[in-house]
MARBA-3410 file (N, C-alpha, C, O; in Angstrom, 1 decimal):
84
9.9,-29.4,-60.3,10.5,-29.9,-59.1,12.0,-29.7,-59.1,12.7,-29.8,-60.1 ~ 12.5,-29.3,-57.9,14.0,-29.1,-57.8,14.7,-30.4,-57.5,14.3,-31.1,-56.6 ~ 15.7,-30.7,-58.3,16.4,-32.0,-58.1,17.6,-31.7,-57.3,18.4,-30.8,-57.6 ~ 17.9,-32.6,-56.4,19.1,-32.6,-55.6,20.2,-33.4,-56.3,19.9,-34.2,-57.2 ~ 21.4,-33.2,-56.0,22.5,-33.9,-56.6,22.8,-35.2,-56.0,23.4,-36.1,-56.6
22.3,-35.5,-54.8,22.6,-36.7,-54.1,21.4,-37.6,-53.9,21.5,-38.6,-53.2 ~ 20.3,-37.3,-54.5,19.0,-38.0,-54.3,18.4,-38.3,-55.6,18.3,-37.4,-56.5 ~ 18.0,-39.6,-55.9,17.4,-39.9,-57.1,16.0,-39.2,-57.2,15.4,-38.8,-56.2 ~ 15.5,-39.0,-58.4,14.2,-38.4,-58.6,13.1,-39.2,-57.9,12.2,-38.6,-57.3 ~ 13.2,-40.5,-58.0,12.2,-41.4,-57.3,12.2,-41.2,-55.8,11.2,-41.1,-55.2
13.4,-41.2,-55.3,13.5,-41.0,-53.8,13.0,-39.6,-53.4,12.4,-39.5,-52.3 ~ 13.3,-38.6,-54.2,12.9,-37.3,-53.9,11.4,-37.2,-53.9,10.8,-36.5,-53.1 ~ 10.7,-37.9,-54.9,9.3,-37.9,-55.0,8.7,-38.5,-53.7,7.6,-38.1,-53.2 ~ 9.3,-39.6,-53.3,8.8,-40.3,-52.1,8.9,-39.4,-50.9,8.0,-39.3,-50.0 ~ 10.1,-38.7,-50.7,10.3,-37.8,-49.6,9.2,-36.7,-49.6,8.7,-36.4,-48.6
9.0,-36.1,-50.8,8.0,-35.0,-50.9,6.6,-35.5,-50.5,5.8,-34.8,-49.9 ~ 6.3,-36.7,-51.0,4.9,-37.3,-50.7,4.8,-37.5,-49.2,3.7,-37.2,-48.6 ~ 5.9,-38.0,-48.5,5.8,-38.2,-47.1,5.7,-36.8,-46.3,4.9,-36.7,-45.4 ~ 6.4,-35.8,-46.8,6.3,-34.5,-46.2,4.9,-33.9,-46.4,4.3,-33.3,-45.4 ~ 4.3,-34.1,-47.5,3.0,-33.6,-47.8,1.9,-34.3,-46.9,0.9,-33.7,-46.6
2.2,-35.5,-46.6,1.2,-36.3,-45.8,1.3,-36.0,-44.4,0.4,-36.3,-43.6 ~ 2.4,-35.3,-43.9,2.5,-35.0,-42.5,1.6,-33.8,-42.1,1.3,-32.9,-43.0 ~ 1.2,-33.8,-40.9,0.5,-32.6,-40.4,1.5,-31.4,-40.2,2.7,-31.6,-40.2 ~ 0.9,-30.3,-40.1,1.8,-29.1,-39.9,2.6,-29.2,-38.7,3.8,-28.9,-38.7 ~ 2.0,-29.7,-37.6,2.7,-29.9,-36.4,3.9,-30.9,-36.5,5.0,-30.7,-36.0
3.6,-32.0,-37.2,4.7,-33.0,-37.5,5.8,-32.4,-38.3,7.0,-32.7,-38.1 ~ 5.5,-31.6,-39.3,6.5,-31.0,-40.1,7.4,-30.0,-39.3,8.6,-30.0,-39.5 ~ 6.8,-29.2,-38.4,7.5,-28.3,-37.6,8.4,-29.1,-36.6,9.6,-28.8,-36.4 ~ 7.9,-30.2,-36.1,8.6,-31.1,-35.1,9.8,-31.7,-35.9,11.0,-31.6,-35.4 ~ 9.6,-32.2,-37.1,10.7,-32.8,-37.9,11.8,-31.7,-38.2,13.0,-32.0,-38.1
11.3,-30.5,-38.6,12.3,-29.4,-38.9,13.1,-29.1,-37.6,14.3,-28.9,-37.8 ~ 12.5,-29.1,-36.5,13.3,-28.8,-35.2,14.3,-29.9,-34.9,15.4,-29.6,-34.5 ~ 13.9,-31.1,-35.1,14.8,-32.2,-34.9,16.0,-32.2,-35.8,17.1,-32.3,-35.4 ~ 15.7,-32.0,-37.1,16.8,-31.9,-38.1,17.7,-30.7,-37.8,18.9,-30.8,-37.9 ~ 17.1,-29.6,-37.4,17.9,-28.4,-37.1,18.8,-28.6,-35.9,20.0,-28.2,-35.9
18.3,-29.3,-34.9,19.1,-29.6,-33.7,20.2,-30.5,-34.1,21.3,-30.3,-33.6 ~ 20.0,-31.5,-34.9,21.0,-32.4,-35.3,22.1,-31.7,-36.1,23.3,-32.0,-35.9 ~ 21.7,-30.8,-37.0,22.7,-30.0,-37.8,23.6,-29.1,-36.9,24.8,-29.0,-37.1 ~ 22.9,-28.5,-35.9,23.7,-27.7,-34.9,24.7,-28.5,-34.2,25.9,-28.1,-34.0 ~ 24.3,-29.7,-33.7,25.2,-30.5,-33.0,26.3,-31.0,-33.9,27.5,-31.1,-33.4
26.0,-31.4,-35.1,27.1,-31.8,-36.0,28.1,-30.6,-36.2,29.3,-30.9,-36.3 ~ 27.6,-29.4,-36.4,28.5,-28.3,-36.6,29.4,-28.0,-35.3,30.6,-27.8,-35.5 ~ 28.8,-28.1,-34.2,29.5,-27.9,-32.9,30.6,-29.0,-32.8,31.7,-28.8,-32.4 ~ 30.2,-30.3,-33.1,31.2,-31.4,-33.0,32.3,-31.2,-34.0,33.5,-31.5,-33.7 ~ 32.0,-30.6,-35.2,33.1,-30.4,-36.2,34.0,-29.3,-35.7,35.3,-29.4,-35.9
33.5,-28.3,-35.1,34.4,-27.2,-34.5,35.2,-27.8,-33.4,36.4,-27.5,-33.3 ~ 34.6,-28.6,-32.5,35.4,-29.2,-31.4,36.5,-30.1,-32.0,37.7,-30.0,-31.4 ~ 36.3,-30.8,-33.0,37.3,-31.7,-33.6,38.4,-30.8,-34.2,39.6,-31.2,-34.1 ~ 38.0,-29.8,-34.9,39.0,-28.9,-35.6,39.8,-28.1,-34.6,41.0,-27.8,-34.8 ~ 39.2,-27.7,-33.5,39.9,-26.8,-32.5,39.7,-27.4,-31.1,39.0,-26.9,-30.3
40.4,-28.5,-30.8,40.2,-29.2,-29.6,40.7,-28.4,-28.4,40.3,-28.7,-27.2 ~ 41.5,-27.3,-28.6,41.9,-26.5,-27.5,40.8,-25.5,-27.0,41.0,-25.0,-25.9 ~ 39.8,-25.3,-27.7,38.7,-24.4,-27.3,37.9,-25.1,-26.2,37.6,-26.3,-26.2 ~ 37.5,-24.2,-25.3,36.5,-24.7,-24.3,35.1,-24.6,-24.8,34.9,-24.1,-26.0 ~ 34.1,-25.0,-24.1,32.7,-25.1,-24.6,32.2,-23.7,-25.0,31.5,-23.5,-26.0
32.5,-22.7,-24.2,32.1,-21.3,-24.5,32.7,-20.8,-25.8,32.0,-20.2,-26.6 ~ 34.0,-21.0,-26.0,34.6,-20.6,-27.2,34.1,-21.4,-28.4,33.9,-20.8,-29.5 ~ 33.8,-22.6,-28.2,33.2,-23.5,-29.3,31.9,-22.9,-29.7,31.6,-22.8,-30.9 ~ 31.0,-22.5,-28.7,29.7,-21.9,-29.0,29.8,-20.6,-29.7,29.1,-20.3,-30.7 ~ 30.8,-19.8,-29.3,31.0,-18.5,-30.0,31.5,-18.7,-31.4,31.1,-17.9,-32.3
32.4,-19.7,-31.6,32.8,-20.0,-33.0,31.6,-20.4,-33.9,31.5,-20.0,-35.0 ~ 30.7,-21.2,-33.3,29.5,-21.6,-34.0,28.7,-20.4,-34.4,28.2,-20.2,-35.5 ~ 28.5,-19.5,-33.4,27.7,-18.3,-33.6,28.3,-17.4,-34.7,27.6,-16.9,-35.6 ~ 29.7,-17.3,-34.7,30.4,-16.5,-35.7,30.2,-17.1,-37.1,29.9,-16.4,-38.0 ~ 30.3,-18.4,-37.2,30.1,-19.1,-38.5,28.7,-19.0,-39.0,28.5,-18.9,-40.2
27.7,-19.0,-38.1,26.3,-19.1,-38.5,25.7,-17.7,-38.7,25.0,-17.5,-39.6 ~ 26.1,-16.8,-37.7,25.4,-15.5,-37.7,26.3,-14.3,-38.0,25.8,-13.2,-38.2 ~ 27.6,-14.5,-38.0,28.6,-13.5,-38.3,29.4,-13.0,-37.1,29.0,-13.2,-36.0 ~ 30.5,-12.4,-37.5,31.5,-11.9,-36.5,30.9,-10.8,-35.6,31.2,-10.8,-34.4 ~ 30.1,-9.9,-36.1,29.7,-8.8,-35.3,28.8,-9.3,-34.1,28.9,-8.8,-33.0
27.9,-10.3,-34.4,27.1,-10.9,-33.3,28.0,-11.6,-32.3,27.8,-11.5,-31.1 ~ 28.9,-12.5,-32.8,29.7,-13.2,-31.8,30.6,-12.3,-31.0,30.8,-12.5,-29.8 ~ 31.1,-11.2,-31.6,31.9,-10.2,-30.9,31.0,-9.5,-29.8,31.5,-9.2,-28.7 ~ 29.8,-9.2,-30.2,28.8,-8.5,-29.2,28.6,-9.5,-28.0,28.5,-9.0,-26.9 ~ 28.3,-10.7,-28.3,28.1,-11.7,-27.3,29.3,-11.9,-26.4,29.2,-11.9,-25.2
30.5,-12.0,-27.1,31.7,-12.1,-26.3,31.9,-11.0,-25.4,32.3,-11.2,-24.2 ~ 31.7,-9.7,-25.8,31.9,-8.6,-24.9,30.9,-8.6,-23.8,31.2,-8.2,-22.7 ~ 29.6,-9.0,-24.0,28.6,-9.1,-23.0,29.1,-10.2,-21.9,28.9,-10.0,-20.7 ~ 29.6,-11.3,-22.4,30.0,-12.4,-21.5,31.2,-12.0,-20.7,31.2,-12.2,-19.5 ~ 32.2,-11.4,-21.3,33.4,-11.0,-20.6,33.1,-9.8,-19.7,33.7,-9.7,-18.6
32.2,-8.9,-20.2,31.8,-7.8,-19.3,31.0,-8.2,-18.1,31.1,-7.6,-17.0 ~ 30.2,-9.2,-18.3,29.3,-9.7,-17.2,30.1,-10.5,-16.1,29.7,-10.6,-15.0 ~ 31.3,-11.0,-16.6,32.1,-11.9,-15.6,33.0,-11.0,-14.8,33.7,-11.6,-13.9 ~ 33.1,-9.7,-15.1,34.0,-8.9,-14.3,33.5,-8.5,-13.0,34.1,-7.7,-12.2
END
């Protein structure tokens, strides 16, 4: 079993037992909820660090941090090209 640094072995065993008891549908749902929360936390952190950015710039910064500069640049060029 992989041990985390911030969770006791006992707590990790309980978490794994709960995950194993979930249906596949519930595991997917839980994964989506957690993923959404993490995205929102990341966007909020970017907003806090760069309050001068508007919402579009904030989302592009998130894309750059998550997927890389080439994708964010490609999206930026599509957005700016589409608004002309």
